[in-house]
N, CA, C and O atoms as a CHARMM CRD file, in Angstrom:
* protein
*
  372
    1    1 MET  N    -16.05300  13.75300 -17.29400 PROA 1      0.00000
    2    1 MET  CA   -15.94000  12.53000 -18.65800 PROA 1      0.00000
    3    1 MET  C    -16.99900  11.49900 -17.74100 PROA 1      0.00000
    4    1 MET  O    -16.83700  11.72500 -16.54200 PROA 1      0.00000
    5    2 THR  N    -17.76300  10.71100 -17.93000 PROA 2      0.00000
    6    2 THR  CA   -18.26800   9.56200 -18.11600 PROA 2      0.00000
    7    2 THR  C    -17.95500   7.87600 -18.43300 PROA 2      0.00000
    8    2 THR  O    -18.37000   7.21000 -19.38200 PROA 2      0.00000
    9    3 GLU  N    -17.30700   7.56000 -17.59100 PROA 3      0.00000
   10    3 GLU  CA   -16.87200   5.82500 -18.57600 PROA 3      0.00000
   11    3 GLU  C    -18.42600   4.51000 -18.40900 PROA 3      0.00000
   12    3 GLU  O    -18.69300   3.76200 -17.46800 PROA 3      0.00000
   13    4 GLN  N    -18.83100   4.62000 -19.15700 PROA 4      0.00000
   14    4 GLN  CA   -20.16100   2.83600 -18.87700 PROA 4      0.00000
   15    4 GLN  C    -19.46700   1.91200 -18.94800 PROA 4      0.00000
   16    4 GLN  O    -18.40600   2.10800 -19.53900 PROA 4      0.00000
   17    5 SER  N    -19.71000   0.59400 -18.43200 PROA 5      0.00000
   18    5 SER  CA   -19.73800  -0.80700 -18.23000 PROA 5      0.00000
   19    5 SER  C    -20.49600  -1.46000 -18.77300 PROA 5      0.00000
   20    5 SER  O    -20.89200  -0.97600 -19.83300 PROA 5      0.00000
   21    6 ALA  N    -21.06400  -2.78900 -18.38900 PROA 6      0.00000
   22    6 ALA  CA   -21.86900  -3.50900 -18.43200 PROA 6      0.00000
   23    6 ALA  C    -22.88200  -3.15400 -17.01200 PROA 6      0.00000
   24    6 ALA  O    -24.09800  -3.08800 -17.19400 PROA 6      0.00000
   25    7 SER  N    -22.41300  -2.97100 -15.85600 PROA 7      0.00000
   26    7 SER  CA   -23.23500  -2.99500 -14.65200 PROA 7      0.00000
   27    7 SER  C    -22.80000  -1.24700 -13.48200 PROA 7      0.00000
   28    7 SER  O    -22.78000  -0.92700 -12.29300 PROA 7      0.00000
   29    8 ALA  N    -22.57700  -0.72500 -14.62500 PROA 8      0.00000
   30    8 ALA  CA   -22.21000   0.88900 -13.93800 PROA 8      0.00000
   31    8 ALA  C    -21.92500   1.74000 -14.90100 PROA 8      0.00000
   32    8 ALA  O    -21.47100   1.50100 -16.02000 PROA 8      0.00000
   33    9 THR  N    -22.31900   3.12900 -14.23400 PROA 9      0.00000
   34    9 THR  CA   -21.78300   4.52100 -15.25700 PROA 9      0.00000
   35    9 THR  C    -20.89200   4.85700 -13.80400 PROA 9      0.00000
   36    9 THR  O    -21.26800   4.61800 -12.65700 PROA 9      0.00000
   37   10 VAL  N    -19.57200   5.50000 -14.24600 PROA 10     0.00000
   38   10 VAL  CA   -19.04500   6.25000 -13.08200 PROA 10     0.00000
   39   10 VAL  C    -19.14400   8.02700 -13.61100 PROA 10     0.00000
   40   10 VAL  O    -19.58500   8.46000 -14.67500 PROA 10     0.00000
   41   11 GLU  N    -18.80800   8.47000 -12.93400 PROA 11     0.00000
   42   11 GLU  CA   -18.80600  10.14900 -13.42300 PROA 11     0.00000
   43   11 GLU  C    -17.46900  10.11100 -12.66800 PROA 11     0.00000
   44   11 GLU  O    -17.31600   9.67100 -11.52800 PROA 11     0.00000
   45   12 VAL  N    -16.54500  10.62000 -13.44300 PROA 12     0.00000
   46   12 VAL  CA   -15.24300  11.53000 -12.54400 PROA 12     0.00000
   47   12 VAL  C    -15.40400  12.89300 -13.24400 PROA 12     0.00000
   48   12 VAL  O    -15.46100  13.18200 -14.43900 PROA 12     0.00000
   49   13 ALA  N    -15.46500  13.69800 -12.03600 PROA 13     0.00000
   50   13 ALA  CA   -15.24000  15.52200 -11.95700 PROA 13     0.00000
   51   13 ALA  C    -13.56100  15.32500 -11.43800 PROA 13     0.00000
   52   13 ALA  O    -13.14800  14.54900 -10.57700 PROA 13     0.00000
   53   14 THR  N    -12.69600  16.39700 -12.35400 PROA 14     0.00000
   54   14 THR  CA   -11.44900  16.62700 -12.53100 PROA 14     0.00000
   55   14 THR  C    -11.37300  18.23200 -11.60800 PROA 14     0.00000
   56   14 THR  O    -11.89100  19.02100 -12.39900 PROA 14     0.00000
   57   15 VAL  N    -11.09400  18.78400 -10.72500 PROA 15     0.00000
   58   15 VAL  CA   -10.70300  19.52800 -10.02900 PROA 15     0.00000
   59   15 VAL  C     -9.17300  19.47900  -9.61700 PROA 15     0.00000
   60   15 VAL  O     -9.14800  19.09800  -8.44700 PROA 15     0.00000
   61   16 ALA  N     -7.80400  19.71600 -10.10900 PROA 16     0.00000
   62   16 ALA  CA    -6.42100  19.75700  -9.91200 PROA 16     0.00000
   63   16 ALA  C     -6.73900  20.42200  -8.28900 PROA 16     0.00000
   64   16 ALA  O     -6.24700  19.63600  -7.47900 PROA 16     0.00000
   65   17 GLU  N     -7.18200  21.21800  -7.80900 PROA 17     0.00000
   66   17 GLU  CA    -6.54700  21.16900  -6.31000 PROA 17     0.00000
   67   17 GLU  C     -7.75300  20.40600  -5.41400 PROA 17     0.00000
   68   17 GLU  O     -7.45500  20.37600  -4.22000 PROA 17     0.00000
   69   18 ASP  N     -8.80900  19.90000  -5.67100 PROA 18     0.00000
   70   18 ASP  CA    -9.57900  19.01500  -4.53900 PROA 18     0.00000
   71   18 ASP  C     -9.48300  17.39800  -4.76800 PROA 18     0.00000
   72   18 ASP  O    -10.36500  16.61000  -4.43000 PROA 18     0.00000
   73   19 VAL  N     -8.31400  17.06500  -5.37100 PROA 19     0.00000
   74   19 VAL  CA    -8.68200  15.74800  -5.90800 PROA 19     0.00000
   75   19 VAL  C     -7.92200  14.91300  -4.81400 PROA 19     0.00000
   76   19 VAL  O     -6.77900  15.31800  -4.60500 PROA 19     0.00000
   77   20 LEU  N     -8.26700  13.99100  -4.18500 PROA 20     0.00000
   78   20 LEU  CA    -7.86600  13.20300  -3.38100 PROA 20     0.00000
   79   20 LEU  C     -8.21000  11.90800  -3.75400 PROA 20     0.00000
   80   20 LEU  O     -9.38200  11.92500  -3.38000 PROA 20     0.00000
   81   21 GLU  N     -8.06500  10.95500  -4.15400 PROA 21     0.00000
   82   21 GLU  CA    -7.70300   9.36400  -4.67600 PROA 21     0.00000
   83   21 GLU  C     -7.54700   8.57900  -3.35600 PROA 21     0.00000
   84   21 GLU  O     -6.83900   9.03900  -2.46000 PROA 21     0.00000
   85   22 ILE  N     -8.27900   7.25000  -3.20200 PROA 22     0.00000
   86   22 ILE  CA    -7.83200   6.88300  -2.16200 PROA 22     0.00000
   87   22 ILE  C     -7.90600   5.75500  -2.00300 PROA 22     0.00000
   88   22 ILE  O     -7.83200   5.13000  -0.94500 PROA 22     0.00000
   89   23 GLY  N     -8.19300   5.06600  -3.94200 PROA 23     0.00000
   90   23 GLY  CA    -7.84500   4.21700  -4.34600 PROA 23     0.00000
   91   23 GLY  C     -9.05800   3.33000  -5.54100 PROA 23     0.00000
   92   23 GLY  O    -10.25300   3.46400  -5.27900 PROA 23     0.00000
   93   24 GLN  N     -8.86200   2.90500  -6.15800 PROA 24     0.00000
   94   24 GLN  CA    -8.55300   2.40400  -7.72200 PROA 24     0.00000
   95   24 GLN  C     -9.69000   1.02600  -7.64100 PROA 24     0.00000
   96   24 GLN  O     -9.59400   0.07100  -6.87100 PROA 24     0.00000
   97   25 ILE  N    -10.61600   1.22800  -8.53600 PROA 25     0.00000
   98   25 ILE  CA   -12.28700   0.30700  -8.06300 PROA 25     0.00000
   99   25 ILE  C    -11.63600  -1.23800  -9.13900 PROA 25     0.00000
  100   25 ILE  O    -11.58300  -1.47200 -10.34600 PROA 25     0.00000
  101   26 THR  N    -11.37500  -1.73600  -8.29800 PROA 26     0.00000
  102   26 THR  CA   -11.23600  -3.51100  -9.25000 PROA 26     0.00000
  103   26 THR  C    -12.18400  -4.38200  -9.58500 PROA 26     0.00000
  104   26 THR  O    -12.07400  -5.19900 -10.50000 PROA 26     0.00000
  105   27 ALA  N    -13.35800  -4.21600  -8.70700 PROA 27     0.00000
  106   27 ALA  CA   -14.79900  -4.94000  -9.23900 PROA 27     0.00000
  107   27 ALA  C    -15.82100  -4.09200  -8.81700 PROA 27     0.00000
  108   27 ALA  O    -15.96600  -3.22600  -7.95500 PROA 27     0.00000
  109   28 TRP  N    -16.54000  -4.65700  -9.76900 PROA 28     0.00000
  110   28 TRP  CA   -18.30100  -3.28300  -9.71900 PROA 28     0.00000
  111   28 TRP  C    -19.44100  -4.25000 -10.07300 PROA 28     0.00000
  112   28 TRP  O    -19.99000  -4.27600 -11.17400 PROA 28     0.00000
  113   29 GLU  N    -19.82800  -5.26400  -8.74100 PROA 29     0.00000
  114   29 GLU  CA   -20.72500  -5.92700  -9.60200 PROA 29     0.00000
  115   29 GLU  C    -22.55100  -5.45300  -8.85700 PROA 29     0.00000
  116   29 GLU  O    -23.29800  -6.33000  -8.42200 PROA 29     0.00000
  117   30 PRO  N    -22.84600  -4.30100  -8.86700 PROA 30     0.00000
  118   30 PRO  CA   -24.02300  -3.83000  -7.73700 PROA 30     0.00000
  119   30 PRO  C    -24.81900  -5.09000  -7.01100 PROA 30     0.00000
  120   30 PRO  O    -24.93400  -6.26800  -7.34800 PROA 30     0.00000
  121   31 GLY  N    -25.08500  -4.69500  -6.40700 PROA 31     0.00000
  122   31 GLY  CA   -25.77500  -5.40300  -5.05000 PROA 31     0.00000
  123   31 GLY  C    -25.38000  -6.93800  -4.65700 PROA 31     0.00000
  124   31 GLY  O    -26.04900  -7.80100  -4.08700 PROA 31     0.00000
  125   32 ALA  N    -23.88000  -6.96600  -5.23700 PROA 32     0.00000
  126   32 ALA  CA   -23.26000  -8.39800  -5.20700 PROA 32     0.00000
  127   32 ALA  C    -22.16500  -7.89200  -4.41000 PROA 32     0.00000
  128   32 ALA  O    -22.24300  -7.94700  -3.18300 PROA 32     0.00000
  129   33 ARG  N    -21.17200  -7.41400  -4.97500 PROA 33     0.00000
  130   33 ARG  CA   -19.32100  -7.43600  -4.39100 PROA 33     0.00000
  131   33 ARG  C    -19.48100  -5.49000  -5.00500 PROA 33     0.00000
  132   33 ARG  O    -20.22200  -4.76600  -5.66900 PROA 33     0.00000
  133   34 PHE  N    -18.30500  -5.45200  -4.26200 PROA 34     0.00000
  134   34 PHE  CA   -17.30900  -4.62900  -4.91400 PROA 34     0.00000
  135   34 PHE  C    -16.49000  -4.78800  -4.05700 PROA 34     0.00000
  136   34 PHE  O    -16.60300  -5.48300  -3.04700 PROA 34     0.00000
  137   35 ALA  N    -15.03400  -3.75500  -4.60900 PROA 35     0.00000
  138   35 ALA  CA   -13.36200  -4.59000  -4.34200 PROA 35     0.00000
  139   35 ALA  C    -13.00500  -3.09900  -5.01900 PROA 35     0.00000
  140   35 ALA  O    -13.55800  -2.48900  -5.93500 PROA 35     0.00000
  141   36 TYR  N    -11.54700  -2.68300  -3.96500 PROA 36     0.00000
  142   36 TYR  CA   -10.70600  -2.01900  -4.69700 PROA 36     0.00000
  143   36 TYR  C     -9.68600  -1.62900  -4.08200 PROA 36     0.00000
  144   36 TYR  O     -9.77800  -1.28300  -2.90400 PROA 36     0.00000
  145   37 ARG  N     -8.45600  -1.60300  -4.77800 PROA 37     0.00000
  146   37 ARG  CA    -7.04000  -1.40400  -4.06000 PROA 37     0.00000
  147   37 ARG  C     -6.54200  -0.16000  -3.84900 PROA 37     0.00000
  148   37 ARG  O     -6.35500   0.60400  -4.79600 PROA 37     0.00000
  149   38 SER  N     -6.28600   0.15900  -2.65300 PROA 38     0.00000
  150   38 SER  CA    -5.82100   1.25200  -1.99500 PROA 38     0.00000
  151   38 SER  C     -4.98000   2.11300  -2.76400 PROA 38     0.00000
  152   38 SER  O     -4.02900   1.63100  -3.37800 PROA 38     0.00000
  153   39 SER  N     -5.29100   3.65800  -2.80500 PROA 39     0.00000
  154   39 SER  CA    -3.74600   4.15800  -3.02100 PROA 39     0.00000
  155   39 SER  C     -2.69100   4.77500  -1.88400 PROA 39     0.00000
  156   39 SER  O     -1.63300   5.40400  -1.90800 PROA 39     0.00000
  157   40 VAL  N     -3.63800   4.20100  -0.82300 PROA 40     0.00000
  158   40 VAL  CA    -2.66700   4.86800   0.33500 PROA 40     0.00000
  159   40 VAL  C     -2.34000   4.00100   0.95600 PROA 40     0.00000
  160   40 VAL  O     -2.50200   4.19700   2.16100 PROA 40     0.00000
  161   41 ASP  N     -1.91400   3.03600   0.68800 PROA 41     0.00000
  162   41 ASP  CA    -1.07100   2.03400   1.21400 PROA 41     0.00000
  163   41 ASP  C     -1.10400   0.66400   0.33500 PROA 41     0.00000
  164   41 ASP  O     -1.56700   0.62100  -0.80400 PROA 41     0.00000
  165   42 ASP  N     -0.41700  -0.71100   1.18400 PROA 42     0.00000
  166   42 ASP  CA    -0.59900  -1.57700   0.20500 PROA 42     0.00000
  167   42 ASP  C     -1.65800  -2.33400  -0.14600 PROA 42     0.00000
  168   42 ASP  O     -1.12500  -3.26100  -0.75700 PROA 42     0.00000
  169   43 THR  N     -2.97000  -2.55200  -0.14800 PROA 43     0.00000
  170   43 THR  CA    -4.01900  -3.32100   0.67100 PROA 43     0.00000
  171   43 THR  C     -5.09700  -3.31700  -0.36000 PROA 43     0.00000
  172   43 THR  O     -5.17700  -2.21000  -0.89300 PROA 43     0.00000
  173   44 GLU  N     -5.94000  -4.17600  -0.81000 PROA 44     0.00000
  174   44 GLU  CA    -7.03600  -4.43200  -1.11300 PROA 44     0.00000
  175   44 GLU  C     -8.13300  -4.30400  -0.15500 PROA 44     0.00000
  176   44 GLU  O     -7.96900  -4.42500   1.05900 PROA 44     0.00000
  177   45 THR  N     -9.32700  -4.04000  -0.75300 PROA 45     0.00000
  178   45 THR  CA   -10.12400  -4.10700  -0.04200 PROA 45     0.00000
  179   45 THR  C    -11.65200  -4.74200  -1.14100 PROA 45     0.00000
  180   45 THR  O    -11.98400  -4.28600  -2.23500 PROA 45     0.00000
  181   46 GLU  N    -12.45400  -6.12900  -0.20600 PROA 46     0.00000
  182   46 GLU  CA   -13.54400  -6.52500  -1.08900 PROA 46     0.00000
  183   46 GLU  C    -14.56500  -6.56400  -0.43000 PROA 46     0.00000
  184   46 GLU  O    -14.43600  -7.00400   0.71200 PROA 46     0.00000
  185   47 ILE  N    -15.95500  -6.12700  -0.87900 PROA 47     0.00000
  186   47 ILE  CA   -16.89900  -6.06600   0.08900 PROA 47     0.00000
  187   47 ILE  C    -18.26400  -6.72000  -0.71700 PROA 47     0.00000
  188   47 ILE  O    -18.58900  -6.55100  -1.89200 PROA 47     0.00000
  189   48 ARG  N    -18.73400  -7.28100   0.02100 PROA 48     0.00000
  190   48 ARG  CA   -19.87100  -8.33700  -0.80300 PROA 48     0.00000
  191   48 ARG  C    -20.99600  -8.14800   0.46600 PROA 48     0.00000
  192   48 ARG  O    -21.15600  -7.88100   1.65700 PROA 48     0.00000
  193   49 PHE  N    -21.62300  -8.51100  -0.80500 PROA 49     0.00000
  194   49 PHE  CA   -23.62700  -8.41200   0.14300 PROA 49     0.00000
  195   49 PHE  C    -24.48400  -9.45800  -0.42500 PROA 49     0.00000
  196   49 PHE  O    -24.82600  -9.55100  -1.60400 PROA 49     0.00000
  197   50 ALA  N    -24.83900 -10.35000   0.69500 PROA 50     0.00000
  198   50 ALA  CA   -26.12500 -10.98500   0.57900 PROA 50     0.00000
  199   50 ALA  C    -26.85000 -11.61300   1.07900 PROA 50     0.00000
  200   50 ALA  O    -26.72200 -12.03300   2.22900 PROA 50     0.00000
  201   51 PRO  N    -27.92300 -11.86300   0.23000 PROA 51     0.00000
  202   51 PRO  CA   -29.34300 -12.18800   1.08100 PROA 51     0.00000
  203   51 PRO  C    -29.35900 -12.77200   2.47800 PROA 51     0.00000
  204   51 PRO  O    -28.86500 -13.85600   2.78800 PROA 51     0.00000
  205   52 SER  N    -30.00100 -11.90700   3.30900 PROA 52     0.00000
  206   52 SER  CA   -30.01600 -12.78700   4.86800 PROA 52     0.00000
  207   52 SER  C    -31.40100 -12.88600   5.35800 PROA 52     0.00000
  208   52 SER  O    -32.28400 -12.49200   4.59600 PROA 52     0.00000
  209   53 LYS  N    -31.72300 -13.34500   6.50100 PROA 53     0.00000
  210   53 LYS  CA   -33.02200 -12.71600   6.70300 PROA 53     0.00000
  211   53 LYS  C    -33.14800 -11.59800   7.82700 PROA 53     0.00000
  212   53 LYS  O    -32.67000 -11.34700   8.93300 PROA 53     0.00000
  213   54 GLY  N    -34.28700 -10.93800   6.69700 PROA 54     0.00000
  214   54 GLY  CA   -34.53700 -10.21600   7.30100 PROA 54     0.00000
  215   54 GLY  C    -33.78900  -8.80500   7.05300 PROA 54     0.00000
  216   54 GLY  O    -33.98300  -7.65000   7.43000 PROA 54     0.00000
  217   55 GLY  N    -32.81000  -9.47900   6.21100 PROA 55     0.00000
  218   55 GLY  CA   -31.81900  -7.55600   5.45200 PROA 55     0.00000
  219   55 GLY  C    -30.73700  -7.89400   4.75500 PROA 55     0.00000
  220   55 GLY  O    -30.93800  -9.05800   4.40700 PROA 55     0.00000
  221   56 THR  N    -29.80900  -7.57800   4.39300 PROA 56     0.00000
  222   56 THR  CA   -28.25400  -8.03800   3.50800 PROA 56     0.00000
  223   56 THR  C    -27.23000  -8.46500   5.03700 PROA 56     0.00000
  224   56 THR  O    -27.61200  -8.23200   6.18400 PROA 56     0.00000
  225   57 ARG  N    -26.17900  -8.98200   4.74900 PROA 57     0.00000
  226   57 ARG  CA   -25.12200  -9.55900   5.18600 PROA 57     0.00000
  227   57 ARG  C    -24.04900  -8.82200   4.30200 PROA 57     0.00000
  228   57 ARG  O    -23.64700  -9.22100   3.20900 PROA 57     0.00000
  229   58 VAL  N    -23.64300  -7.64700   4.97600 PROA 58     0.00000
  230   58 VAL  CA   -21.78200  -7.65900   4.30200 PROA 58     0.00000
  231   58 VAL  C    -20.71300  -8.14200   5.17900 PROA 58     0.00000
  232   58 VAL  O    -20.46900  -8.10100   6.38500 PROA 58     0.00000
  233   59 THR  N    -19.93600  -8.81500   3.67100 PROA 59     0.00000
  234   59 THR  CA   -19.10100  -9.10300   4.60300 PROA 59     0.00000
  235   59 THR  C    -17.85900  -7.97400   4.04700 PROA 59     0.00000
  236   59 THR  O    -17.86100  -7.51700   2.90400 PROA 59     0.00000
  237   60 VAL  N    -16.66800  -7.58700   5.24800 PROA 60     0.00000
  238   60 VAL  CA   -15.99100  -7.19000   4.09400 PROA 60     0.00000
  239   60 VAL  C    -14.64000  -7.60300   4.55500 PROA 60     0.00000
  240   60 VAL  O    -14.38100  -8.09700   5.65200 PROA 60     0.00000
  241   61 GLU  N    -13.59600  -7.27800   3.34400 PROA 61     0.00000
  242   61 GLU  CA   -12.30200  -8.67700   3.42600 PROA 61     0.00000
  243   61 GLU  C    -11.11900  -7.68500   3.29600 PROA 61     0.00000
  244   61 GLU  O    -10.75900  -7.52800   2.12900 PROA 61     0.00000
  245   62 GLN  N    -10.32600  -6.87200   4.36800 PROA 62     0.00000
  246   62 GLN  CA    -9.11700  -6.43600   3.69400 PROA 62     0.00000
  247   62 GLN  C     -7.79300  -7.31700   4.16400 PROA 62     0.00000
  248   62 GLN  O     -7.61600  -7.82700   5.27000 PROA 62     0.00000
  249   63 THR  N     -6.95800  -7.34900   3.07400 PROA 63     0.00000
  250   63 THR  CA    -5.59200  -7.90200   2.94700 PROA 63     0.00000
  251   63 THR  C     -4.76500  -6.86800   2.06000 PROA 63     0.00000
  252   63 THR  O     -4.98800  -5.89300   1.34200 PROA 63     0.00000
  253   64 LEU  N     -3.53200  -7.73400   2.57700 PROA 64     0.00000
  254   64 LEU  CA    -2.04900  -6.48600   1.86500 PROA 64     0.00000
  255   64 LEU  C     -1.41500  -7.67800   1.08400 PROA 64     0.00000
  256   64 LEU  O     -1.23700  -8.88200   1.26400 PROA 64     0.00000
  257   65 VAL  N     -1.12500  -6.60000  -0.01700 PROA 65     0.00000
  258   65 VAL  CA    -1.53100  -7.58000  -1.61400 PROA 65     0.00000
  259   65 VAL  C      0.50000  -8.24500  -1.15400 PROA 65     0.00000
  260   65 VAL  O      1.33600  -8.32200  -0.25400 PROA 65     0.00000
  261   66 SER  N      0.33800  -8.42200  -2.02000 PROA 66     0.00000
  262   66 SER  CA     1.80800  -9.48700  -2.58700 PROA 66     0.00000
  263   66 SER  C      2.19500  -8.37400  -2.16000 PROA 66     0.00000
  264   66 SER  O      1.74000  -7.24300  -2.32800 PROA 66     0.00000
  265   67 ASN  N      3.69500  -9.02800  -1.18300 PROA 67     0.00000
  266   67 ASN  CA     5.11900  -7.64700  -1.23700 PROA 67     0.00000
  267   67 ASN  C      4.83000  -6.90200  -0.57300 PROA 67     0.00000
  268   67 ASN  O      5.69600  -6.32000   0.08000 PROA 67     0.00000
  269   68 GLY  N      3.45500  -6.57300  -0.43300 PROA 68     0.00000
  270   68 GLY  CA     3.62800  -4.91100  -0.09900 PROA 68     0.00000
  271   68 GLY  C      3.24900  -5.39300   1.63600 PROA 68     0.00000
  272   68 GLY  O      2.75000  -6.41400   2.11000 PROA 68     0.00000
  273   69 ASP  N      3.74900  -4.14500   2.23500 PROA 69     0.00000
  274   69 ASP  CA     4.53600  -3.93400   3.36700 PROA 69     0.00000
  275   69 ASP  C      4.17400  -3.00200   4.32500 PROA 69     0.00000
  276   69 ASP  O      4.80100  -2.89400   5.37800 PROA 69     0.00000
  277   70 LYS  N      2.84800  -2.06100   3.94200 PROA 70     0.00000
  278   70 LYS  CA     2.00500  -0.69400   4.71500 PROA 70     0.00000
  279   70 LYS  C      0.34300  -1.44900   4.09300 PROA 70     0.00000
  280   70 LYS  O     -0.23300  -1.68700   3.03200 PROA 70     0.00000
  281   71 ALA  N      0.11300  -1.60400   5.78100 PROA 71     0.00000
  282   71 ALA  CA    -1.46000  -1.50700   5.74800 PROA 71     0.00000
  283   71 ALA  C     -1.91500  -1.14000   6.52200 PROA 71     0.00000
  284   71 ALA  O     -1.46100  -1.42200   7.63100 PROA 71     0.00000
  285   72 PHE  N     -3.08300  -0.29200   6.41200 PROA 72     0.00000
  286   72 PHE  CA    -3.66800   0.63300   7.83400 PROA 72     0.00000
  287   72 PHE  C     -5.24200   0.12400   7.53700 PROA 72     0.00000
  288   72 PHE  O     -6.03100   0.64500   6.74900 PROA 72     0.00000
  289   73 TYR  N     -5.47800  -1.09500   8.43400 PROA 73     0.00000
  290   73 TYR  CA    -6.39200  -1.72500   8.81600 PROA 73     0.00000
  291   73 TYR  C     -7.60900  -1.74400   9.38700 PROA 73     0.00000
  292   73 TYR  O     -8.18100  -2.70200   9.90800 PROA 73     0.00000
  293   74 PHE  N     -8.12000  -0.18800   9.20900 PROA 74     0.00000
  294   74 PHE  CA    -9.01700   1.16400  10.19800 PROA 74     0.00000
  295   74 PHE  C    -10.19700  -0.07300   9.58900 PROA 74     0.00000
  296   74 PHE  O     -9.96800  -0.73300  10.60200 PROA 74     0.00000
  297   75 TRP  N    -11.26800  -0.96900   8.81000 PROA 75     0.00000
  298   75 TRP  CA   -12.10600  -1.57800   8.49400 PROA 75     0.00000
  299   75 TRP  C    -12.48400  -2.22400  10.44300 PROA 75     0.00000
  300   75 TRP  O    -13.66100  -2.09100  10.77600 PROA 75     0.00000
  301   76 PRO  N    -11.64400  -2.75900  11.38200 PROA 76     0.00000
  302   76 PRO  CA   -12.24600  -3.26600  12.62000 PROA 76     0.00000
  303   76 PRO  C    -12.88900  -1.77900  13.13800 PROA 76     0.00000
  304   76 PRO  O    -14.06200  -1.92300  13.48100 PROA 76     0.00000
  305   77 ASN  N    -12.37800  -0.34500  13.27900 PROA 77     0.00000
  306   77 ASN  CA   -12.68600   0.39700  13.33000 PROA 77     0.00000
  307   77 ASN  C    -13.87200   1.07300  12.79700 PROA 77     0.00000
  308   77 ASN  O    -14.47200   1.89000  13.49500 PROA 77     0.00000
  309   78 VAL  N    -14.16700   0.85000  11.86600 PROA 78     0.00000
  310   78 VAL  CA   -15.44000   1.25100  10.63800 PROA 78     0.00000
  311   78 VAL  C    -16.69700   0.73200  11.37500 PROA 78     0.00000
  312   78 VAL  O    -17.63600   1.45700  11.70400 PROA 78     0.00000
  313   79 ILE  N    -16.60500  -0.79600  11.63500 PROA 79     0.00000
  314   79 ILE  CA   -17.57200  -1.59100  10.88700 PROA 79     0.00000
  315   79 ILE  C    -18.64700  -1.26300  12.47500 PROA 79     0.00000
  316   79 ILE  O    -19.77700  -0.77700  12.42300 PROA 79     0.00000
  317   80 PRO  N    -17.83300  -1.72800  13.93800 PROA 80     0.00000
  318   80 PRO  CA   -18.58700  -0.90700  14.46700 PROA 80     0.00000
  319   80 PRO  C    -19.78500   0.06400  14.68000 PROA 80     0.00000
  320   80 PRO  O    -20.74700  -0.11200  15.42800 PROA 80     0.00000
  321   81 TRP  N    -19.47400   1.35800  13.69200 PROA 81     0.00000
  322   81 TRP  CA   -19.81000   1.82300  14.03100 PROA 81     0.00000
  323   81 TRP  C    -21.27600   1.75100  13.39800 PROA 81     0.00000
  324   81 TRP  O    -22.35800   1.98300  13.93700 PROA 81     0.00000
  325   82 TYR  N    -20.98200   1.35900  12.08700 PROA 82     0.00000
  326   82 TYR  CA   -22.11400   0.87200  10.96500 PROA 82     0.00000
  327   82 TYR  C    -22.99600  -0.11300  11.94600 PROA 82     0.00000
  328   82 TYR  O    -24.17800   0.12600  12.19000 PROA 82     0.00000
  329   83 ALA  N    -22.25300  -1.30800  12.51100 PROA 83     0.00000
  330   83 ALA  CA   -23.04200  -2.23200  13.03800 PROA 83     0.00000
  331   83 ALA  C    -24.38200  -1.39800  14.49400 PROA 83     0.00000
  332   83 ALA  O    -25.57900  -1.68100  14.53700 PROA 83     0.00000
  333   84 ALA  N    -23.59100  -0.31700  15.56000 PROA 84     0.00000
  334   84 ALA  CA   -24.54400   0.63000  16.11000 PROA 84     0.00000
  335   84 ALA  C    -25.46500   1.19200  15.19300 PROA 84     0.00000
  336   84 ALA  O    -26.53400   1.69500  15.54100 PROA 84     0.00000
  337   85 HSD  N    -24.89500   1.08100  13.53300 PROA 85     0.00000
  338   85 HSD  CA   -26.85800   2.36300  13.48100 PROA 85     0.00000
  339   85 HSD  C    -27.40700   1.76500  12.74100 PROA 85     0.00000
  340   85 HSD  O    -28.15400   2.44500  12.03800 PROA 85     0.00000
  341   86 ALA  N    -27.39600   0.30300  12.45800 PROA 86     0.00000
  342   86 ALA  CA   -28.27900  -0.77900  11.54000 PROA 86     0.00000
  343   86 ALA  C    -29.40700  -0.49600  12.25800 PROA 86     0.00000
  344   86 ALA  O    -29.64700   0.46100  12.99400 PROA 86     0.00000
  345   87 ASN  N    -30.37600  -1.88000  11.81500 PROA 87     0.00000
  346   87 ASN  CA   -31.51100  -1.49000  11.97500 PROA 87     0.00000
  347   87 ASN  C    -31.03800  -3.66500  12.39100 PROA 87     0.00000
  348   87 ASN  O    -30.89700  -4.49600  11.49400 PROA 87     0.00000
  349   88 PRO  N    -30.93300  -3.93300  13.72100 PROA 88     0.00000
  350   88 PRO  CA   -30.85200  -5.16100  14.13400 PROA 88     0.00000
  351   88 PRO  C    -32.05400  -6.02000  13.46100 PROA 88     0.00000
  352   88 PRO  O    -33.12900  -5.70100  12.95300 PROA 88     0.00000
  353   89 VAL  N    -31.54500  -6.96500  13.63400 PROA 89     0.00000
  354   89 VAL  CA   -31.95000  -8.48000  12.93200 PROA 89     0.00000
  355   89 VAL  C    -32.54200  -8.56000  14.39700 PROA 89     0.00000
  356   89 VAL  O    -31.90900  -8.02700  15.30900 PROA 89     0.00000
  357   90 VAL  N    -34.14100  -9.43000  14.73800 PROA 90     0.00000
  358   90 VAL  CA   -34.61700  -9.82000  15.72000 PROA 90     0.00000
  359   90 VAL  C    -34.77500 -11.35300  15.64100 PROA 90     0.00000
  360   90 VAL  O    -35.38800 -11.62900  14.61000 PROA 90     0.00000
  361   91 ALA  N    -34.47300 -12.36400  16.29700 PROA 91     0.00000
  362   91 ALA  CA   -34.90500 -13.47400  15.83000 PROA 91     0.00000
  363   91 ALA  C    -35.97600 -13.74900  15.79400 PROA 91     0.00000
  364   91 ALA  O    -36.76900 -13.05500  16.43000 PROA 91     0.00000
  365   92 GLY  N    -36.42200 -14.82700  15.06600 PROA 92     0.00000
  366   92 GLY  CA   -38.13900 -15.16400  14.92300 PROA 92     0.00000
  367   92 GLY  C    -38.78700 -14.66100  14.31900 PROA 92     0.00000
  368   92 GLY  O    -39.83700 -15.25600  14.07600 PROA 92     0.00000
  369   93 ARG  N    -38.61700 -13.46800  13.78500 PROA 93     0.00000
  370   93 ARG  CA   -39.20700 -12.27700  12.61800 PROA 93     0.00000
  371   93 ARG  C    -39.47200 -12.29000  11.20900 PROA 93     0.00000
  372   93 ARG  O    -39.89100 -11.27600  10.65100 PROA 93     0.00000
């Protein structure tokens, strides 16, 4: 199945035995913003991209939804891994 919107095409393949939904997309603005509501806990995550000198600034915000009681805050563990593998921005270049 293919769904189209003004900014994105999402293709969904259904294989009943191999489906693992970890979240539902709530915002999709290619190159600017991506957000999703987790299906495994009570959080929403928004990832923003902004031009920065020499690259792109990536901002991740994960929040507990109103009246939520379960949150797996894994982003603090993931971000250092990304940073270690990103090209460093050298001041003055």
